[in-house]
C-alpha positions in Angstrom: 99.8 94.7 128.4 101.8 91.6 129.5 102.6 93.2 132.8 98.9 93.7 133.5 98.1 90.1 132.7 101.1 88.9 134.8 99.9 91.0 137.8 96.4 89.7 137.4 97.5 86.1 137.3 99.7 86.7 140.4 96.7 88.2 142.3 94.5 85.2 141.3 97.2 82.7 142.4 97.7 84.5 145.7 94.0 84.5 146.4 93.8 80.7 145.5 96.8 80.0 147.8 95.1 81.9 150.6 91.9 80.0 150.1 93.7 76.7 150.0 95.7 77.6 153.2 92.5 78.6 155.1 90.8 75.4 154.0 93.8 73.3 155.0 94.1 75.0 158.4 90.4 74.6 159.0 90.6 70.8 158.3 93.7 70.4 160.5 92.3 72.1 163.5 88.7 71.0 162.9 87.7 74.5 163.7 86.0 76.5 161.0 86.8 79.9 162.6 90.1 81.2 161.6 92.7 81.9 164.3 94.3 85.3 165.0 97.4 84.5 163.1 95.4 83.2 160.2 93.1 86.3 160.3 96.2 88.6 160.4 97.7 86.7 157.4 94.5 86.9 155.6 94.2 90.6 156.2 97.8 91.0 155.1 97.1 89.2 151.9 93.9 91.2 151.3 95.9 94.4 151.6 98.6 93.1 149.3 95.8 92.1 146.9 94.2 95.5 147.1 97.6 97.1 146.5 98.2 94.9 143.4 94.8 95.7 142.1 95.5 99.5 142.5 98.8 99.0 140.7 97.0 97.1 138.0 94.5 99.9 137.5 97.3 102.4 137.3 99.1 100.3 134.7 95.9 100.0 132.6 95.4 103.8 132.8 99.0 104.3 131.7 98.5 101.8 128.9 95.4 103.6 127.7 97.3 106.9 127.7 100.0 105.3 125.6 97.5 104.0 123.1 95.8 107.4 122.9 99.2 109.0 122.2 100.0 106.5 119.5 96.7 107.1 117.8 97.3 110.9 117.9 100.7 110.2 116.3 99.0 108.1 113.6 96.6 110.9 112.9 99.4 113.4 112.6 101.2 111.1 110.2 98.1 110.9 108.0 97.9 114.7 108.0 101.5 114.9 107.0 101.0 112.5 104.1 98.1 114.6 102.9 100.2 117.7 103.1 103.0 116.0 101.1 100.5 115.1 98.4 99.3 118.8 98.2 102.9 120.0 98.0 103.6 117.5 95.1 100.5 118.8 93.3 101.6 122.4 93.9 105.2 121.7 92.7 103.8 120.1 89.6 101.7 123.1 88.8 104.6 125.5 89.5 106.8 123.4 87.2 104.2 123.6 84.4 104.0 127.4 84.9 107.8 127.7 84.7 107.8 125.8 81.4 105.0 127.9 80.0 106.8 131.1 81.0 110.0 129.9 79.3 107.9 129.2 76.2 106.4 132.7 76.4 109.8 134.3 76.7 111.0 132.5 73.6 107.9 133.4 71.6 108.2 137.0 72.6 111.9 137.0 71.6 110.9 135.5 68.1 108.2 138.1 67.8 110.7 141.0 68.5 113.2 139.6 66.0 110.5 139.2 63.3 109.1 142.6 63.9 112.6 144.2 63.8 113.3 142.4 60.5 109.9 143.4 59.1 110.5 147.1 60.1 113.9 147.0 58.4 112.4 145.5 55.2 109.6 148.1 55.2 112.1 150.9 55.7 114.1 149.7 52.7 110.9 149.5 50.7 111.2 145.8 50.3 108.1 144.2 51.8 108.8 140.5 51.9 105.7 138.2 52.4 107.9 135.6 54.0 108.8 138.0 56.8 105.2 139.1 57.2 104.2 135.4 57.5 107.0 134.7 60.0 106.0 137.7 62.1 102.4 136.5 62.1 103.4 133.0 63.1 105.6 134.4 65.9 102.7 136.5 67.1 100.4 133.5 67.1 102.9 131.5 69.1 103.2 134.4 71.6 99.4 134.4 72.0 99.4 130.7 72.5 102.2 130.9 75.0 100.4 133.7 76.9 97.3 131.6 77.0 99.2 128.5 78.2 100.9 130.7 80.9 97.5 132.0 82.1 96.1 128.5 82.3 99.2 127.4 84.3 98.8 130.3 86.6 95.1 129.4 87.2 96.3 125.8 87.8 98.7 127.0 90.5 96.0 129.1 92.1 93.6 126.2 92.0 96.2 123.8 93.4 96.7 126.2 96.3 93.0 126.8 96.9 92.0 123.1 96.6 93.0 122.2 100.2 91.4 125.4 101.5 88.2 124.6 99.7 88.3 121.1 101.1 88.6 122.5 104.6 85.7 124.9 104.0 83.5 122.0 102.8 84.3 120.0 106.0 83.4 123.1 108.0 80.1 123.5 106.2 79.2 119.8 106.8 79.9 120.1 110.5 77.8 123.3 110.7 74.9 121.5 108.9 74.8 118.8 111.5 
């Protein structure tokens, strides 16, 4: 931008010098009509001025293109940040799912052990209420873990669908207009 302003000031100064020179020559000669040398110099300065103005327009166009490219980069950076947020949400949901799956595995292992102990006690004819209670608690824990896993799976699915649904809402809004 400073190049554009510099060129513009140079053009203005050149035009002012030309005007001052023409006025000074007119006063010295007492003739208001410019001479052939002066007319040639004036024409030369006009061509130089036109060339500088063309260059100034080209620089402005180049500057506008650079600004447009920077704005596009900024838009892409904003989109990247939004994608990073979506990835973080997705990672969090997957982490929760992983913890719930681990809990489910542990609960199922407890249930298997309790049921094996209960079967052994029943085969020996010794039904222990403590083992029955332990088996029921393990089964309840397994059901809770299964439920938590299902909720976590739904959370992962929703986290993945959320950006897609947001895009669909934007598409519907543009279609309504």
